[in-house]
VOGUZA-703993 format. One record per residue (C-alpha): x, y, z; residue in one letter; residue number from 1. Coordinates in pm, whole numbers. Layout:
BEGIN
<rec><x>X</x><y>Y</y><z>Z</z><type>A</type><seq>NUM</seq></rec>
...
//
This chain:
BEGIN
<rec><x>8106</x><y>15816</y><z>10431</z><type>X</type><seq>1</seq></rec>
<rec><x>7845</x><y>15565</y><z>10536</z><type>X</type><seq>2</seq></rec>
<rec><x>7835</x><y>15262</y><z>10763</z><type>X</type><seq>3</seq></rec>
<rec><x>7634</x><y>14961</y><z>10650</z><type>X</type><seq>4</seq></rec>
<rec><x>7668</x><y>14775</y><z>10982</z><type>X</type><seq>5</seq></rec>
<rec><x>7346</x><y>14676</y><z>11157</z><type>X</type><seq>6</seq></rec>
<rec><x>7296</x><y>14839</y><z>11498</z><type>X</type><seq>7</seq></rec>
<rec><x>7080</x><y>14729</y><z>11792</z><type>X</type><seq>8</seq></rec>
<rec><x>6799</x><y>14955</y><z>11908</z><type>X</type><seq>9</seq></rec>
<rec><x>6982</x><y>15068</y><z>12222</z><type>X</type><seq>10</seq></rec>
<rec><x>7252</x><y>15236</y><z>12009</z><type>X</type><seq>11</seq></rec>
<rec><x>7001</x><y>15462</y><z>11835</z><type>X</type><seq>12</seq></rec>
<rec><x>6944</x><y>15804</y><z>11995</z><type>X</type><seq>13</seq></rec>
<rec><x>6590</x><y>15920</y><z>12072</z><type>X</type><seq>14</seq></rec>
<rec><x>6596</x><y>16297</y><z>12034</z><type>X</type><seq>15</seq></rec>
<rec><x>6380</x><y>16545</y><z>12225</z><type>X</type><seq>16</seq></rec>
<rec><x>6177</x><y>16844</y><z>12105</z><type>X</type><seq>17</seq></rec>
<rec><x>6474</x><y>17081</y><z>12135</z><type>X</type><seq>18</seq></rec>
<rec><x>6678</x><y>16855</y><z>11908</z><type>X</type><seq>19</seq></rec>
<rec><x>6397</x><y>16848</y><z>11652</z><type>X</type><seq>20</seq></rec>
<rec><x>6390</x><y>17228</y><z>11652</z><type>X</type><seq>21</seq></rec>
<rec><x>6768</x><y>17238</y><z>11601</z><type>X</type><seq>22</seq></rec>
<rec><x>6739</x><y>16991</y><z>11313</z><type>X</type><seq>23</seq></rec>
<rec><x>6470</x><y>17207</y><z>11152</z><type>X</type><seq>24</seq></rec>
<rec><x>6718</x><y>17496</y><z>11137</z><type>X</type><seq>25</seq></rec>
<rec><x>7003</x><y>17281</y><z>11005</z><type>X</type><seq>26</seq></rec>
<rec><x>6780</x><y>17104</y><z>10756</z><type>X</type><seq>27</seq></rec>
<rec><x>6633</x><y>17427</y><z>10625</z><type>X</type><seq>28</seq></rec>
<rec><x>6976</x><y>17574</y><z>10556</z><type>X</type><seq>29</seq></rec>
<rec><x>7078</x><y>17255</y><z>10376</z><type>X</type><seq>30</seq></rec>
<rec><x>6770</x><y>17279</y><z>10154</z><type>X</type><seq>31</seq></rec>
<rec><x>6823</x><y>17652</y><z>10100</z><type>X</type><seq>32</seq></rec>
<rec><x>7178</x><y>17580</y><z>9985</z><type>X</type><seq>33</seq></rec>
<rec><x>7051</x><y>17352</y><z>9709</z><type>X</type><seq>34</seq></rec>
<rec><x>6782</x><y>17604</y><z>9616</z><type>X</type><seq>35</seq></rec>
<rec><x>7052</x><y>17872</y><z>9590</z><type>X</type><seq>36</seq></rec>
<rec><x>7271</x><y>17678</y><z>9347</z><type>X</type><seq>37</seq></rec>
<rec><x>6987</x><y>17558</y><z>9123</z><type>X</type><seq>38</seq></rec>
<rec><x>6995</x><y>17854</y><z>8881</z><type>X</type><seq>39</seq></rec>
<rec><x>7371</x><y>17814</y><z>8834</z><type>X</type><seq>40</seq></rec>
<rec><x>7361</x><y>17450</y><z>8725</z><type>X</type><seq>41</seq></rec>
<rec><x>7365</x><y>17475</y><z>8349</z><type>X</type><seq>42</seq></rec>
<rec><x>7601</x><y>17372</y><z>8067</z><type>X</type><seq>43</seq></rec>
<rec><x>7951</x><y>17513</y><z>8112</z><type>X</type><seq>44</seq></rec>
<rec><x>7966</x><y>17528</y><z>8491</z><type>X</type><seq>45</seq></rec>
<rec><x>8234</x><y>17322</y><z>8664</z><type>X</type><seq>46</seq></rec>
<rec><x>8176</x><y>17104</y><z>8966</z><type>X</type><seq>47</seq></rec>
<rec><x>8438</x><y>17313</y><z>9145</z><type>X</type><seq>48</seq></rec>
<rec><x>8226</x><y>17624</y><z>9088</z><type>X</type><seq>49</seq></rec>
<rec><x>7925</x><y>17444</y><z>9238</z><type>X</type><seq>50</seq></rec>
<rec><x>8135</x><y>17365</y><z>9543</z><type>X</type><seq>51</seq></rec>
<rec><x>8244</x><y>17729</y><z>9575</z><type>X</type><seq>52</seq></rec>
<rec><x>7885</x><y>17849</y><z>9558</z><type>X</type><seq>53</seq></rec>
<rec><x>7775</x><y>17601</y><z>9825</z><type>X</type><seq>54</seq></rec>
<rec><x>8064</x><y>17688</y><z>10055</z><type>X</type><seq>55</seq></rec>
<rec><x>8007</x><y>18063</y><z>10025</z><type>X</type><seq>56</seq></rec>
<rec><x>7633</x><y>18034</y><z>10085</z><type>X</type><seq>57</seq></rec>
<rec><x>7680</x><y>17822</y><z>10397</z><type>X</type><seq>58</seq></rec>
<rec><x>7949</x><y>18057</y><z>10530</z><type>X</type><seq>59</seq></rec>
<rec><x>7729</x><y>18363</y><z>10477</z><type>X</type><seq>60</seq></rec>
<rec><x>7468</x><y>18195</y><z>10696</z><type>X</type><seq>61</seq></rec>
<rec><x>7711</x><y>18117</y><z>10975</z><type>X</type><seq>62</seq></rec>
<rec><x>7749</x><y>17747</y><z>10895</z><type>X</type><seq>63</seq></rec>
<rec><x>8036</x><y>17528</y><z>10791</z><type>X</type><seq>64</seq></rec>
<rec><x>8036</x><y>17225</y><z>10565</z><type>X</type><seq>65</seq></rec>
<rec><x>8059</x><y>16894</y><z>10747</z><type>X</type><seq>66</seq></rec>
<rec><x>8219</x><y>16728</y><z>10444</z><type>X</type><seq>67</seq></rec>
<rec><x>8519</x><y>16962</y><z>10426</z><type>X</type><seq>68</seq></rec>
<rec><x>8806</x><y>16770</y><z>10586</z><type>X</type><seq>69</seq></rec>
<rec><x>8582</x><y>16480</y><z>10691</z><type>X</type><seq>70</seq></rec>
<rec><x>8817</x><y>16180</y><z>10683</z><type>X</type><seq>71</seq></rec>
<rec><x>9023</x><y>16382</y><z>10437</z><type>X</type><seq>72</seq></rec>
<rec><x>8743</x><y>16476</y><z>10195</z><type>X</type><seq>73</seq></rec>
<rec><x>8861</x><y>16797</y><z>10023</z><type>X</type><seq>74</seq></rec>
<rec><x>8539</x><y>16984</y><z>9943</z><type>X</type><seq>75</seq></rec>
<rec><x>8228</x><y>17147</y><z>10088</z><type>X</type><seq>76</seq></rec>
<rec><x>7986</x><y>16930</y><z>9892</z><type>X</type><seq>77</seq></rec>
<rec><x>7979</x><y>16612</y><z>9684</z><type>X</type><seq>78</seq></rec>
<rec><x>7910</x><y>16643</y><z>9311</z><type>X</type><seq>79</seq></rec>
<rec><x>7818</x><y>16312</y><z>9146</z><type>X</type><seq>80</seq></rec>
<rec><x>7742</x><y>16332</y><z>8774</z><type>X</type><seq>81</seq></rec>
<rec><x>7602</x><y>16069</y><z>8538</z><type>X</type><seq>82</seq></rec>
<rec><x>7759</x><y>15731</y><z>8628</z><type>X</type><seq>83</seq></rec>
<rec><x>7903</x><y>15860</y><z>8959</z><type>X</type><seq>84</seq></rec>
<rec><x>7696</x><y>15705</y><z>9236</z><type>X</type><seq>85</seq></rec>
<rec><x>7809</x><y>15922</y><z>9528</z><type>X</type><seq>86</seq></rec>
<rec><x>8098</x><y>16108</y><z>9692</z><type>X</type><seq>87</seq></rec>
<rec><x>8214</x><y>16272</y><z>9370</z><type>X</type><seq>88</seq></rec>
<rec><x>8489</x><y>16528</y><z>9441</z><type>X</type><seq>89</seq></rec>
<rec><x>8429</x><y>16875</y><z>9290</z><type>X</type><seq>90</seq></rec>
<rec><x>8698</x><y>16996</y><z>9053</z><type>X</type><seq>91</seq></rec>
<rec><x>8752</x><y>17106</y><z>8694</z><type>X</type><seq>92</seq></rec>
<rec><x>8488</x><y>16881</y><z>8535</z><type>X</type><seq>93</seq></rec>
<rec><x>8273</x><y>17091</y><z>8300</z><type>X</type><seq>94</seq></rec>
<rec><x>7906</x><y>16992</y><z>8290</z><type>X</type><seq>95</seq></rec>
<rec><x>7750</x><y>16942</y><z>7947</z><type>X</type><seq>96</seq></rec>
<rec><x>7399</x><y>16964</y><z>7812</z><type>X</type><seq>97</seq></rec>
<rec><x>7214</x><y>16643</y><z>7895</z><type>X</type><seq>98</seq></rec>
<rec><x>7417</x><y>16560</y><z>8206</z><type>X</type><seq>99</seq></rec>
<rec><x>7250</x><y>16478</y><z>8536</z><type>X</type><seq>100</seq></rec>
<rec><x>7419</x><y>16555</y><z>8867</z><type>X</type><seq>101</seq></rec>
<rec><x>7359</x><y>16499</y><z>9236</z><type>X</type><seq>102</seq></rec>
<rec><x>7476</x><y>16768</y><z>9478</z><type>X</type><seq>103</seq></rec>
<rec><x>7502</x><y>16659</y><z>9842</z><type>X</type><seq>104</seq></rec>
<rec><x>7547</x><y>16916</y><z>10121</z><type>X</type><seq>105</seq></rec>
<rec><x>7566</x><y>16901</y><z>10500</z><type>X</type><seq>106</seq></rec>
<rec><x>7590</x><y>17239</y><z>10673</z><type>X</type><seq>107</seq></rec>
<rec><x>7657</x><y>17235</y><z>11047</z><type>X</type><seq>108</seq></rec>
<rec><x>7426</x><y>17484</y><z>11221</z><type>X</type><seq>109</seq></rec>
<rec><x>7490</x><y>17538</y><z>11592</z><type>X</type><seq>110</seq></rec>
<rec><x>7646</x><y>17192</y><z>11611</z><type>X</type><seq>111</seq></rec>
<rec><x>7365</x><y>17012</y><z>11424</z><type>X</type><seq>112</seq></rec>
<rec><x>7398</x><y>16851</y><z>11080</z><type>X</type><seq>113</seq></rec>
<rec><x>7143</x><y>16910</y><z>10804</z><type>X</type><seq>114</seq></rec>
<rec><x>7212</x><y>16645</y><z>10539</z><type>X</type><seq>115</seq></rec>
<rec><x>7042</x><y>16646</y><z>10199</z><type>X</type><seq>116</seq></rec>
<rec><x>7105</x><y>16588</y><z>9831</z><type>X</type><seq>117</seq></rec>
<rec><x>6914</x><y>16657</y><z>9515</z><type>X</type><seq>118</seq></rec>
<rec><x>6941</x><y>16573</y><z>9146</z><type>X</type><seq>119</seq></rec>
<rec><x>6975</x><y>16848</y><z>8887</z><type>X</type><seq>120</seq></rec>
<rec><x>6939</x><y>16845</y><z>8508</z><type>X</type><seq>121</seq></rec>
<rec><x>7210</x><y>17020</y><z>8310</z><type>X</type><seq>122</seq></rec>
<rec><x>7024</x><y>17166</y><z>8016</z><type>X</type><seq>123</seq></rec>
<rec><x>6777</x><y>16921</y><z>7864</z><type>X</type><seq>124</seq></rec>
<rec><x>6801</x><y>16565</y><z>8000</z><type>X</type><seq>125</seq></rec>
<rec><x>6769</x><y>16256</y><z>7784</z><type>X</type><seq>126</seq></rec>
<rec><x>6447</x><y>16058</y><z>7825</z><type>X</type><seq>127</seq></rec>
<rec><x>6619</x><y>15765</y><z>8000</z><type>X</type><seq>128</seq></rec>
<rec><x>6799</x><y>15994</y><z>8244</z><type>X</type><seq>129</seq></rec>
<rec><x>6479</x><y>16184</y><z>8323</z><type>X</type><seq>130</seq></rec>
<rec><x>6290</x><y>15864</y><z>8398</z><type>X</type><seq>131</seq></rec>
<rec><x>6569</x><y>15738</y><z>8627</z><type>X</type><seq>132</seq></rec>
<rec><x>6570</x><y>16063</y><z>8824</z><type>X</type><seq>133</seq></rec>
<rec><x>6192</x><y>16064</y><z>8859</z><type>X</type><seq>134</seq></rec>
<rec><x>6177</x><y>15702</y><z>8978</z><type>X</type><seq>135</seq></rec>
<rec><x>6457</x><y>15763</y><z>9227</z><type>X</type><seq>136</seq></rec>
<rec><x>6269</x><y>16056</y><z>9378</z><type>X</type><seq>137</seq></rec>
<rec><x>5947</x><y>15857</y><z>9390</z><type>X</type><seq>138</seq></rec>
<rec><x>6126</x><y>15567</y><z>9559</z><type>X</type><seq>139</seq></rec>
<rec><x>6274</x><y>15792</y><z>9828</z><type>X</type><seq>140</seq></rec>
<rec><x>5941</x><y>15957</y><z>9899</z><type>X</type><seq>141</seq></rec>
<rec><x>5757</x><y>15624</y><z>9906</z><type>X</type><seq>142</seq></rec>
<rec><x>6003</x><y>15503</y><z>10169</z><type>X</type><seq>143</seq></rec>
<rec><x>5970</x><y>15822</y><z>10373</z><type>X</type><seq>144</seq></rec>
<rec><x>5590</x><y>15800</y><z>10362</z><type>X</type><seq>145</seq></rec>
<rec><x>5616</x><y>15460</y><z>10533</z><type>X</type><seq>146</seq></rec>
<rec><x>5785</x><y>15607</y><z>10840</z><type>X</type><seq>147</seq></rec>
<rec><x>5594</x><y>15607</y><z>11168</z><type>X</type><seq>148</seq></rec>
<rec><x>5636</x><y>15440</y><z>11508</z><type>X</type><seq>149</seq></rec>
<rec><x>5616</x><y>15061</y><z>11484</z><type>X</type><seq>150</seq></rec>
<rec><x>5731</x><y>15038</y><z>11123</z><type>X</type><seq>151</seq></rec>
<rec><x>6065</x><y>14866</y><z>11064</z><type>X</type><seq>152</seq></rec>
<rec><x>6358</x><y>14976</y><z>10854</z><type>X</type><seq>153</seq></rec>
<rec><x>6297</x><y>14659</y><z>10655</z><type>X</type><seq>154</seq></rec>
<rec><x>5952</x><y>14792</y><z>10566</z><type>X</type><seq>155</seq></rec>
<rec><x>6108</x><y>15117</y><z>10445</z><type>X</type><seq>156</seq></rec>
<rec><x>6381</x><y>14943</y><z>10245</z><type>X</type><seq>157</seq></rec>
<rec><x>6138</x><y>14696</y><z>10089</z><type>X</type><seq>158</seq></rec>
<rec><x>5915</x><y>14979</y><z>9970</z><type>X</type><seq>159</seq></rec>
<rec><x>6205</x><y>15157</y><z>9799</z><type>X</type><seq>160</seq></rec>
<rec><x>6339</x><y>14835</y><z>9648</z><type>X</type><seq>161</seq></rec>
<rec><x>5999</x><y>14727</y><z>9516</z><type>X</type><seq>162</seq></rec>
<rec><x>5936</x><y>15057</y><z>9341</z><type>X</type><seq>163</seq></rec>
<rec><x>6286</x><y>15081</y><z>9190</z><type>X</type><seq>164</seq></rec>
<rec><x>6308</x><y>14720</y><z>9075</z><type>X</type><seq>165</seq></rec>
<rec><x>5953</x><y>14738</y><z>8944</z><type>X</type><seq>166</seq></rec>
<rec><x>6083</x><y>15005</y><z>8703</z><type>X</type><seq>167</seq></rec>
<rec><x>6371</x><y>14769</y><z>8608</z><type>X</type><seq>168</seq></rec>
<rec><x>6637</x><y>14960</y><z>8797</z><type>X</type><seq>169</seq></rec>
<rec><x>6873</x><y>14834</y><z>9066</z><type>X</type><seq>170</seq></rec>
<rec><x>6928</x><y>14953</y><z>9423</z><type>X</type><seq>171</seq></rec>
<rec><x>7286</x><y>15017</y><z>9533</z><type>X</type><seq>172</seq></rec>
<rec><x>7383</x><y>14796</y><z>9828</z><type>X</type><seq>173</seq></rec>
<rec><x>7727</x><y>14942</y><z>9900</z><type>X</type><seq>174</seq></rec>
<rec><x>7600</x><y>15265</y><z>10061</z><type>X</type><seq>175</seq></rec>
<rec><x>7308</x><y>15347</y><z>10286</z><type>X</type><seq>176</seq></rec>
<rec><x>7136</x><y>15611</y><z>10495</z><type>X</type><seq>177</seq></rec>
<rec><x>7243</x><y>15681</y><z>10852</z><type>X</type><seq>178</seq></rec>
<rec><x>7157</x><y>15841</y><z>11181</z><type>X</type><seq>179</seq></rec>
<rec><x>7246</x><y>16208</y><z>11206</z><type>X</type><seq>180</seq></rec>
<rec><x>7220</x><y>16496</y><z>11451</z><type>X</type><seq>181</seq></rec>
<rec><x>7508</x><y>16638</y><z>11649</z><type>X</type><seq>182</seq></rec>
<rec><x>7713</x><y>16361</y><z>11487</z><type>X</type><seq>183</seq></rec>
<rec><x>7746</x><y>16341</y><z>11108</z><type>X</type><seq>184</seq></rec>
<rec><x>7710</x><y>15962</y><z>11086</z><type>X</type><seq>185</seq></rec>
<rec><x>7576</x><y>15739</y><z>11364</z><type>X</type><seq>186</seq></rec>
<rec><x>7333</x><y>15448</y><z>11409</z><type>X</type><seq>187</seq></rec>
<rec><x>7106</x><y>15335</y><z>11259</z><type>X</type><seq>188</seq></rec>
<rec><x>7217</x><y>15222</y><z>10913</z><type>X</type><seq>189</seq></rec>
<rec><x>6924</x><y>15272</y><z>10677</z><type>X</type><seq>190</seq></rec>
<rec><x>6929</x><y>15019</y><z>10394</z><type>X</type><seq>191</seq></rec>
<rec><x>6727</x><y>15094</y><z>10083</z><type>X</type><seq>192</seq></rec>
<rec><x>6630</x><y>14733</y><z>10030</z><type>X</type><seq>193</seq></rec>
<rec><x>6506</x><y>14462</y><z>10263</z><type>X</type><seq>194</seq></rec>
<rec><x>6217</x><y>14251</y><z>10384</z><type>X</type><seq>195</seq></rec>
<rec><x>5895</x><y>14364</y><z>10552</z><type>X</type><seq>196</seq></rec>
<rec><x>5896</x><y>14334</y><z>10929</z><type>X</type><seq>197</seq></rec>
<rec><x>6274</x><y>14299</y><z>10960</z><type>X</type><seq>198</seq></rec>
<rec><x>6527</x><y>14535</y><z>11114</z><type>X</type><seq>199</seq></rec>
<rec><x>6504</x><y>14818</y><z>11363</z><type>X</type><seq>200</seq></rec>
<rec><x>6155</x><y>14907</y><z>11486</z><type>X</type><seq>201</seq></rec>
<rec><x>6111</x><y>15283</y><z>11456</z><type>X</type><seq>202</seq></rec>
<rec><x>6032</x><y>15491</y><z>11764</z><type>X</type><seq>203</seq></rec>
<rec><x>5955</x><y>15860</y><z>11816</z><type>X</type><seq>204</seq></rec>
<rec><x>6268</x><y>16076</y><z>11834</z><type>X</type><seq>205</seq></rec>
<rec><x>6482</x><y>15876</y><z>11592</z><type>X</type><seq>206</seq></rec>
<rec><x>6650</x><y>16094</y><z>11328</z><type>X</type><seq>207</seq></rec>
<rec><x>6817</x><y>15957</y><z>11014</z><type>X</type><seq>208</seq></rec>
<rec><x>6863</x><y>16004</y><z>10641</z><type>X</type><seq>209</seq></rec>
<rec><x>6682</x><y>15827</y><z>10360</z><type>X</type><seq>210</seq></rec>
<rec><x>6902</x><y>15848</y><z>10049</z><type>X</type><seq>211</seq></rec>
<rec><x>6854</x><y>15572</y><z>9792</z><type>X</type><seq>212</seq></rec>
<rec><x>7104</x><y>15540</y><z>9508</z><type>X</type><seq>213</seq></rec>
<rec><x>6935</x><y>15384</y><z>9206</z><type>X</type><seq>214</seq></rec>
<rec><x>7124</x><y>15259</y><z>8899</z><type>X</type><seq>215</seq></rec>
<rec><x>6997</x><y>15216</y><z>8544</z><type>X</type><seq>216</seq></rec>
<rec><x>7215</x><y>14906</y><z>8515</z><type>X</type><seq>217</seq></rec>
<rec><x>7363</x><y>14668</y><z>8772</z><type>X</type><seq>218</seq></rec>
<rec><x>7377</x><y>14755</y><z>9143</z><type>X</type><seq>219</seq></rec>
<rec><x>7752</x><y>14698</y><z>9181</z><type>X</type><seq>220</seq></rec>
<rec><x>7985</x><y>14993</y><z>9233</z><type>X</type><seq>221</seq></rec>
<rec><x>8358</x><y>15055</y><z>9252</z><type>X</type><seq>222</seq></rec>
<rec><x>8570</x><y>15323</y><z>9417</z><type>X</type><seq>223</seq></rec>
<rec><x>8812</x><y>15522</y><z>9203</z><type>X</type><seq>224</seq></rec>
<rec><x>9177</x><y>15580</y><z>9289</z><type>X</type><seq>225</seq></rec>
<rec><x>9097</x><y>15903</y><z>9477</z><type>X</type><seq>226</seq></rec>
<rec><x>8951</x><y>15681</y><z>9751</z><type>X</type><seq>227</seq></rec>
<rec><x>8614</x><y>15859</y><z>9745</z><type>X</type><seq>228</seq></rec>
<rec><x>8438</x><y>15863</y><z>9409</z><type>X</type><seq>229</seq></rec>
<rec><x>8199</x><y>15569</y><z>9371</z><type>X</type><seq>230</seq></rec>
<rec><x>8088</x><y>15482</y><z>9017</z><type>X</type><seq>231</seq></rec>
<rec><x>7863</x><y>15220</y><z>8864</z><type>X</type><seq>232</seq></rec>
<rec><x>8065</x><y>14915</y><z>8769</z><type>X</type><seq>233</seq></rec>
<rec><x>7899</x><y>14900</y><z>8427</z><type>X</type><seq>234</seq></rec>
<rec><x>7912</x><y>15281</y><z>8377</z><type>X</type><seq>235</seq></rec>
<rec><x>7533</x><y>15303</y><z>8368</z><type>X</type><seq>236</seq></rec>
<rec><x>7361</x><y>15616</y><z>8494</z><type>X</type><seq>237</seq></rec>
<rec><x>7295</x><y>15655</y><z>8866</z><type>X</type><seq>238</seq></rec>
<rec><x>7064</x><y>15890</y><z>9058</z><type>X</type><seq>239</seq></rec>
<rec><x>7015</x><y>15975</y><z>9424</z><type>X</type><seq>240</seq></rec>
<rec><x>6800</x><y>16195</y><z>9646</z><type>X</type><seq>241</seq></rec>
<rec><x>6842</x><y>16243</y><z>10021</z><type>X</type><seq>242</seq></rec>
<rec><x>6630</x><y>16383</y><z>10300</z><type>X</type><seq>243</seq></rec>
<rec><x>6693</x><y>16400</y><z>10674</z><type>X</type><seq>244</seq></rec>
<rec><x>6383</x><y>16290</y><z>10864</z><type>X</type><seq>245</seq></rec>
<rec><x>6263</x><y>16248</y><z>11221</z><type>X</type><seq>246</seq></rec>
<rec><x>6015</x><y>15994</y><z>11354</z><type>X</type><seq>247</seq></rec>
<rec><x>5728</x><y>16171</y><z>11534</z><type>X</type><seq>248</seq></rec>
<rec><x>5457</x><y>16033</y><z>11759</z><type>X</type><seq>249</seq></rec>
<rec><x>5226</x><y>15993</y><z>11462</z><type>X</type><seq>250</seq></rec>
<rec><x>5447</x><y>15977</y><z>11154</z><type>X</type><seq>251</seq></rec>
<rec><x>5746</x><y>16155</y><z>11007</z><type>X</type><seq>252</seq></rec>
<rec><x>5888</x><y>16507</y><z>10973</z><type>X</type><seq>253</seq></rec>
<rec><x>6115</x><y>16592</y><z>10681</z><type>X</type><seq>254</seq></rec>
<rec><x>6371</x><y>16851</y><z>10792</z><type>X</type><seq>255</seq></rec>
<rec><x>6523</x><y>16918</y><z>10448</z><type>X</type><seq>256</seq></rec>
<rec><x>6229</x><y>17009</y><z>10224</z><type>X</type><seq>257</seq></rec>
<rec><x>6298</x><y>17284</y><z>9970</z><type>X</type><seq>258</seq></rec>
<rec><x>6145</x><y>17614</y><z>10085</z><type>X</type><seq>259</seq></rec>
<rec><x>6091</x><y>17695</y><z>9716</z><type>X</type><seq>260</seq></rec>
<rec><x>5914</x><y>17368</y><z>9647</z><type>X</type><seq>261</seq></rec>
<rec><x>6201</x><y>17249</y><z>9425</z><type>X</type><seq>262</seq></rec>
<rec><x>6175</x><y>16884</y><z>9523</z><type>X</type><seq>263</seq></rec>
<rec><x>6250</x><y>16708</y><z>9194</z><type>X</type><seq>264</seq></rec>
<rec><x>6376</x><y>16855</y><z>8865</z><type>X</type><seq>265</seq></rec>
<rec><x>6305</x><y>17034</y><z>8646</z><type>X</type><seq>266</seq></rec>
<rec><x>6303</x><y>17336</y><z>8877</z><type>X</type><seq>267</seq></rec>
<rec><x>6087</x><y>17544</y><z>8647</z><type>X</type><seq>268</seq></rec>
<rec><x>6160</x><y>17894</y><z>8772</z><type>X</type><seq>269</seq></rec>
<rec><x>6519</x><y>17834</y><z>8885</z><type>X</type><seq>270</seq></rec>
<rec><x>6669</x><y>18002</y><z>8580</z><type>X</type><seq>271</seq></rec>
<rec><x>6434</x><y>18300</y><z>8592</z><type>X</type><seq>272</seq></rec>
//
């Protein structure tokens, strides 16, 4: 669903205060959707049931899922478990104790897209899986914390890459973050690797996603026969987090923070 093409600065929209307010509403509903499903993600649930829960929650709040029908995608969310990197199609897969899964949702609220994803533990995660998830979250947040006017996307990507590779993981090159707003995917492309000082110089009003995919093994991926599901080529575990952010005059605003504070698993009171 993503475009890895580089885009010049004049193709990147600078949004106004009204747009930021609209993105706050869309981003909050996206985060609330993931909060809502957290208690249900436990051994025995199917990915299709996760999709149903997401779709019903968004519909009850007057939103529709941007993914449903997008270039033929058949579901209201993406469910990517274990060695699935991204764009996993919900279905009859039953989640087992020890699995990890990313759920990616994009509700459209009054024409604006709130795009976010989060990792979940199914039961008790294995030590290696837990470490991968934690490092992936830390890498995303380290990149986001770099964002302010004058910083480049290369600075952001380099920060993520350095943290991930320092933990002996690899950064997926085949997919990237993207501009978002009234349009689901638009410039700029946000790579999660790079060199300091290179790439687009950030300016106030730019809105985009930061969504690193980090693999326990090699960075290479392949697409399955369904045309969507991306998996690690070596079948190693993969993890991803995603936030939608806006560049402000002094720094960054994250539109998709969890209202419950459930930023990285385990979500201690989710099953209560």
